[in-house]
C-alpha positions in Angstrom: -55.7 13.2 -93.8 -54.5 10.6 -91.4 -56.7 12.7 -88.6 -59.8 12.6 -91.0 -59.4 8.5 -91.1 -58.8 8.2 -87.7 -62.0 10.5 -86.6 -64.0 8.5 -88.9 -62.6 4.8 -87.7 -63.6 6.3 -83.8 -66.7 7.5 -84.9 -67.1 3.5 -86.6 -66.0 2.0 -83.5 -68.6 4.2 -81.3 -71.7 3.4 -83.3 -70.6 -0.4 -83.6 -70.2 -0.3 -80.0 -73.5 1.2 -79.5 -75.1 -1.1 -82.0 -74.0 -4.6 -79.6 -75.4 -2.2 -76.4 -78.0 -4.8 -74.7 -81.1 -3.9 -72.4 -83.2 -6.5 -70.3 -86.8 -5.9 -71.3 -89.0 -7.0 -68.6 -92.3 -7.3 -70.2 -95.7 -6.6 -67.9 -98.2 -7.8 -70.6 -100.0 -11.0 -70.1 -96.8 -12.8 -71.6 -95.3 -12.1 -68.1 -94.6 -15.0 -65.3 -94.7 -13.4 -62.5 -95.9 -9.9 -62.3 -95.1 -9.1 -58.7 -91.7 -10.5 -58.5 -90.6 -8.3 -61.7 -91.3 -5.2 -59.6 -88.7 -6.8 -57.2 -86.3 -6.8 -59.9 -86.5 -3.5 -60.7 -86.0 -2.4 -57.3 -83.2 -5.1 -56.9 -81.6 -3.3 -60.0 -81.8 0.3 -58.2 -80.2 -1.0 -55.2 -77.3 -1.9 -57.3 -77.3 1.9 -58.7 -78.7 0.9 -62.1 -81.4 3.2 -63.6 -84.5 1.8 -64.6 -86.9 3.0 -67.4 -90.6 2.3 -66.7 -92.0 2.3 -70.1 -95.3 3.9 -69.1 -98.4 2.3 -71.4 -95.7 0.0 -73.3 -96.8 -3.7 -73.0 -98.4 -3.0 -69.7 -95.6 -1.1 -68.1 -92.5 -2.8 -68.8 -89.2 -2.0 -67.6 -86.0 -1.6 -69.5 -82.6 -1.9 -67.7 -79.2 -2.1 -69.0 -78.0 -5.1 -68.6 -75.1 -5.7 -65.8 -73.6 -8.5 -63.9 -75.8 -10.5 -62.5 -79.3 -9.3 -63.7 -80.2 -12.5 -65.9 -79.4 -14.6 -63.3 -81.8 -12.8 -60.9 -84.6 -12.8 -63.3 -84.4 -16.7 -63.9 -84.0 -17.1 -59.9 -87.0 -15.1 -59.5 -88.8 -16.7 -62.5 -89.4 -13.2 -64.0 -89.7 -13.3 -68.1 -86.9 -11.3 -69.7 -86.0 -10.3 -73.2 -82.1 -9.1 -73.9 -82.4 -6.7 -76.7 -80.3 -4.6 -78.6 -80.0 -0.9 -79.3 -81.9 -1.1 -82.6 -84.8 -2.9 -80.8 -84.5 -0.3 -77.7 -84.5 2.7 -80.6 -87.5 1.1 -81.9 -89.5 0.9 -78.7 -88.7 4.5 -78.1 -90.1 5.6 -81.3 -93.2 3.8 -80.7 -93.4 5.3 -77.3 -92.9 8.7 -78.7 -95.7 8.3 -81.3 -98.4 6.7 -78.7 -99.7 7.4 -75.6 -96.8 6.1 -73.8 -93.8 7.7 -71.9 -90.5 6.8 -70.7 -89.7 7.6 -67.1 -86.4 7.0 -65.4 -86.2 5.3 -62.2 -83.2 6.6 -60.4 -83.1 5.3 -56.4 -84.3 3.1 -54.5 -86.9 4.3 -52.2 -86.4 3.7 -48.4 -89.6 2.0 -47.6 -91.5 2.0 -43.9 -94.4 0.0 -43.1 -96.4 1.5 -40.0 -97.7 -1.5 -38.2 -99.0 -2.4 -34.7 -96.6 -4.0 -32.2 -99.2 -6.6 -31.3 -99.9 -9.2 -33.3 -103.6 -8.9 -35.0 -105.4 -11.9 -36.6 -105.4 -10.4 -40.3 -102.7 -9.9 -42.6 -101.8 -6.6 -44.7 -102.0 -6.8 -48.4 -98.7 -4.5 -48.8 -96.6 -6.4 -46.2 -97.2 -9.5 -48.3 -96.9 -8.0 -51.2 -93.3 -6.6 -50.5 -92.4 -9.7 -48.9 -92.8 -11.7 -51.9 -91.5 -9.5 -54.3 -88.5 -9.3 -52.3 -88.3 -5.4 -51.6 -86.9 -4.6 -48.4 -88.8 -2.4 -45.9 -88.6 -1.7 -42.0 -91.5 -1.3 -39.5 -92.4 2.2 -37.4 -94.9 2.5 -35.1 -96.6 5.6 -32.9 -92.9 6.2 -30.7 -90.9 6.3 -34.1 -93.7 8.6 -36.1 -93.7 11.0 -33.2 -90.0 11.2 -32.7 -89.7 12.2 -36.3 -88.3 9.0 -37.7 -90.2 9.1 -40.3 -87.7 11.8 -42.2 -85.6 8.8 -42.7 -88.0 7.3 -45.3 -88.9 7.9 -48.7 -92.4 5.6 -48.9 -94.5 4.9 -46.2 -97.6 2.8 -46.0 -100.2 2.6 -43.3 -101.2 -0.7 -41.9 -104.8 -1.8 -41.2 -105.1 1.1 -38.6 -107.7 3.0 -36.8 -106.2 6.8 -36.2 -109.5 7.5 -34.3 -108.5 5.4 -31.4 -111.6 2.9 -31.5 -109.6 -0.3 -32.0 -110.9 -0.7 -35.6 -114.6 -0.2 -34.1 -114.2 -4.2 -33.4 -115.8 -3.5 -30.1 -119.2 -5.3 -30.5 -117.7 -8.6 -32.2 -114.1 -8.7 -30.4 -113.9 -7.2 -27.0 -113.7 -9.9 -25.1 -111.0 -11.7 -28.0 -107.2 -12.0 -26.4 -105.4 -10.2 -29.0 -108.1 -7.6 -28.9 -107.8 -6.7 -25.0 -103.9 -7.1 -25.5 -104.2 -4.3 -28.2 -106.1 -2.3 -25.9 -103.8 -2.9 -23.4 -100.4 -1.8 -25.3 -102.0 1.1 -26.8 -103.6 2.6 -23.2 -99.7 2.2 -21.8 -98.4 3.9 -24.8 -100.8 6.9 -24.9 -99.7 7.6 -20.9 -96.0 6.8 -21.2 -96.0 9.2 -24.3 -98.2 11.9 -22.1 -101.6 11.9 -24.0 -104.9 11.4 -22.1 -106.2 8.6 -24.1 -105.5 6.7 -26.9 -107.8 8.7 -29.7 -105.9 11.8 -28.9 -102.4 9.8 -29.5 -103.7 8.7 -32.5 -104.9 11.8 -33.8 -101.4 13.1 -33.0 -99.7 10.4 -34.8 -102.2 11.3 -38.1 -101.0 14.9 -37.7 -97.7 14.0 -38.0 -98.0 11.7 -40.8 -99.9 14.4 -42.6 -96.7 16.3 -41.9 -94.3 14.1 -43.4 -96.3 14.2 -46.5 -96.4 17.8 -46.8 -92.6 17.7 -46.4 -92.6 15.4 -49.3 -93.3 12.2 -48.1 -95.1 9.4 -50.4 -97.6 7.8 -48.3 -100.0 4.7 -49.2 -103.0 3.3 -47.2 -105.7 0.7 -47.9 -108.6 -0.1 -46.1 -109.4 1.5 -42.8 -106.5 3.4 -42.7 -107.8 5.6 -45.3 -110.8 7.1 -44.0 -109.7 6.8 -40.1 -106.7 8.9 -41.2 -109.1 11.8 -42.4 -111.5 11.4 -39.7 -108.6 11.8 -37.1 -107.5 14.9 -39.1 -110.7 16.6 -39.3 -111.5 15.7 -35.2 -108.5 17.8 -33.8 -109.3 19.0 -30.5 -113.0 17.3 -30.8 -114.1 14.3 -28.9 -115.7 12.0 -31.3 -115.5 8.3 -29.5 -117.9 6.4 -27.3 -117.5 6.0 -23.6 -115.8 2.7 -24.1 -112.8 3.9 -26.0 -112.0 7.1 -23.8 -114.5 7.0 -20.9 -117.0 9.6 -21.8 -119.5 10.1 -24.5 -118.7 12.1 -27.9 -119.0 15.8 -27.8 -122.7 16.7 -28.4 -121.9 19.2 -31.2 -118.8 17.1 -32.2 -120.3 17.1 -36.2 -120.3 21.2 -36.3 -116.7 21.3 -35.0 -115.4 18.8 -37.5 -112.8 20.7 -39.8 -112.5 19.5 -43.2 -110.0 21.9 -44.5 -107.2 19.8 -42.5 -108.1 16.6 -44.0 -106.0 15.0 -47.2 -109.3 13.6 -49.4 -112.7 13.6 -48.3 -115.1 16.1 -47.0 -118.5 16.8 -45.6 -118.7 13.5 -44.1 -120.6 12.3 -41.3 -119.5 9.8 -38.5 -121.1 6.8 -37.2 -120.0 7.1 -33.2 -122.1 4.1 -32.3 -119.5 1.8 -30.8 -121.4 -1.5 -31.9 -121.4 -0.4 -35.4 -118.6 -1.7 -37.6 -118.4 1.7 -39.9 -116.7 5.0 -39.4 -118.5 7.0 -41.6 -120.3 7.8 -44.8 -117.0 7.9 -46.4 -117.3 4.2 -46.9 -119.8 2.6 -49.1 -120.5 -0.7 -47.3 -122.0 -3.9 -49.0 -125.3 -2.9 -47.8 -125.2 -0.1 -49.9 -124.1 -1.8 -52.9 -125.7 -5.3 -53.3 -123.3 -6.5 -55.8 -120.9 -6.4 -53.4 -120.4 -9.4 -51.7 -121.0 -11.5 -55.4 -117.5 -11.7 -56.7 -118.8 -12.9 -59.9 -119.9 -9.5 -60.7 -117.5 -6.8 -58.6 -115.2 -5.3 -60.7 -113.8 -1.8 -61.1 -112.4 0.2 -63.9 -109.1 1.7 -64.1 -109.0 5.5 -65.9 -106.5 5.5 -68.8 -104.2 9.0 -68.4 -102.4 10.6 -70.8 -99.0 9.3 -70.4 -97.1 12.4 -71.5 -98.9 15.2 -69.7 -100.0 12.8 -66.5 -97.4 10.7 -65.8 -98.0 10.3 -62.0 -101.5 9.1 -61.9 -100.4 6.8 -65.3 -97.9 5.2 -63.5 -100.1 4.6 -60.4 -102.5 2.7 -62.8 -100.1 0.5 -64.8 -101.6 -3.0 -65.6 -102.4 -5.7 -68.0 -105.9 -5.3 -67.6 -108.1 -2.1 -67.3 -110.7 -4.2 -65.6 -110.0 -5.1 -61.9 -112.0 -7.8 -59.7 -113.1 -6.0 -56.5 -112.4 -7.1 -52.9 -113.7 -6.2 -49.6 -112.3 -4.3 -46.5 -113.8 -2.1 -43.7 -113.3 0.3 -46.3 -114.3 -0.7 -49.3 -115.2 1.8 -51.6 -114.9 5.7 -51.2 -118.3 7.9 -51.8 -117.4 10.0 -54.8 -119.7 12.8 -53.4 -117.2 13.3 -50.3 -113.9 13.2 -52.5 -112.2 16.9 -52.7 -112.3 18.2 -56.3 -108.5 18.1 -56.4 -108.2 14.4 -55.8 -107.5 12.2 -58.9 -110.1 9.4 -58.9 -108.0 6.4 -60.7 -110.4 3.6 -59.9 -114.2 3.4 -59.9 -117.0 1.7 -60.8 -118.7 2.8 -63.8 -122.1 4.4 -63.6 -122.1 4.7 -59.4 -120.7 6.7 -56.8 -118.3 3.6 -55.7 -114.7 4.9 -56.2 -112.0 2.2 -55.6 -108.6 4.2 -55.5 -107.6 7.7 -55.6 -104.9 10.0 -55.6 -103.7 13.5 -54.4 -101.2 15.7 -53.8 -100.8 18.2 -50.6 -97.5 20.5 -50.0 -94.7 18.6 -51.6 -95.6 15.2 -51.1 -98.4 12.8 -52.3 -101.1 10.2 -50.9 -102.9 7.1 -52.8 -105.7 5.4 -51.4 -107.0 2.3 -52.3 -110.1 0.5 -50.6 -110.6 -2.9 -49.7 -108.4 -5.0 -47.9 -106.6 -8.1 -49.7 -106.9 -8.1 -53.5 -107.1 -12.0 -53.9 -109.2 -12.5 -50.7 -112.7 -11.1 -51.8 -114.1 -11.3 -48.1 -110.8 -11.4 -46.0 -112.4 -12.0 -42.3 -110.5 -11.8 -38.7 -108.6 -15.2 -38.4 -108.7 -15.9 -41.9 -104.9 -17.5 -43.0 -102.9 -15.3 -45.3 -102.8 -15.2 -48.6 -100.2 -17.1 -50.8 -98.9 -14.8 -53.6 -97.6 -17.6 -55.1 -101.0 -18.7 -56.4 -101.3 -15.0 -57.6 -98.1 -14.3 -59.5 -99.9 -12.2 -62.3 -102.3 -10.4 -59.6 -103.7 -7.1 -61.1 -104.7 -5.9 -57.7 -101.5 -6.4 -56.1 -100.0 -4.9 -59.1 -101.5 -1.4 -58.0 -100.1 -1.9 -54.7 -96.4 -2.2 -56.2 -96.8 0.5 -58.7 -96.9 2.8 -55.5 -93.4 1.3 -54.1 -91.8 2.3 -57.5 -93.4 5.5 -58.0 -90.6 7.4 -55.7 -88.1 6.2 -57.4 -88.8 8.3 -60.7 -87.0 11.3 -61.6 -88.5 14.2 -60.2 -88.2 16.5 -62.9 -90.0 14.0 -65.0 -93.1 14.0 -63.5 -93.6 18.0 -63.0 -96.8 18.8 -65.9 
């Protein structure tokens, strides 16, 4: 009898203890004071060995974190709104998630982040680097030498800065070939190509693109914006093919270069046509430029829609589209919109301009890894031009466009078994 009473008391104590368990709910709906830094708090918690639950579609993708020393102070310091809830409230949230188009995804380990970024100082800023810096997510920089020296295997997540993997220096030749920054970029890259044993910069960059593809196939997570998206696939398709004009490598493109492109080697796009003219600020017909979509250049009417996915059956695209709005304002870049007709069938479209061939945001997998492409340059600067000052994210704490970037940073932390469908 005594043992029975002891067991009853023990069970009561356990239940009482669990009833006082506390969690920190970081809401990501419109009540959140700083959406961008909220991602940083989730990342910070992971770096302290604390798992984070990402509540997909619950209050716009909120985070639930067991209360641990320093967490509340960190939220207050960063200006992030949070709510302390007990076990009963947490169980009520779980019940809601179970019954609706929502899901719980466990984030277990802070991914090691790398930014592929040039050695030279370029007269524009990178939205991802700014987002990581503002959210206080640590990252390291890599460039061609580190990539070709197999250093990417040290990282879980890789972002490609506004990069031209075709070796045409961003096709800025017509407007900026006499600018000091452009000449310095040419000098540095030509020296690097020679030092690393490549005949020209185009062949160097194509080798880098192939190495990044191998990184993805081996399980890496890769995210690219603006011209790094289509330039990557063009470089992959043009392996062993001269596609660049004489200002870049000293000779003309091969006369039959179009017939020699191998679209089976690309990640996202196929059947595209190149624009080899060095004076044309456009790589290919993958991009839908402003001249083809007259509404572009008018921020009052330029928006794109995010798809709604099944959280329980499609957790990956659901994660990548978490937001407090369904319609996101557009923004331009050298590559602004992807032509739907040229996207491979296996690639998932996550953001589009409804009723058009204009696609903004896509995701796909190859081998053991994944890639995500996001068109445009800066989500909060509609026509960010060469030489414009950097965007002050303190003025855009709740930016839906920047949230899409930070969704990708947390994605590699997700428990892999949960992501299998």
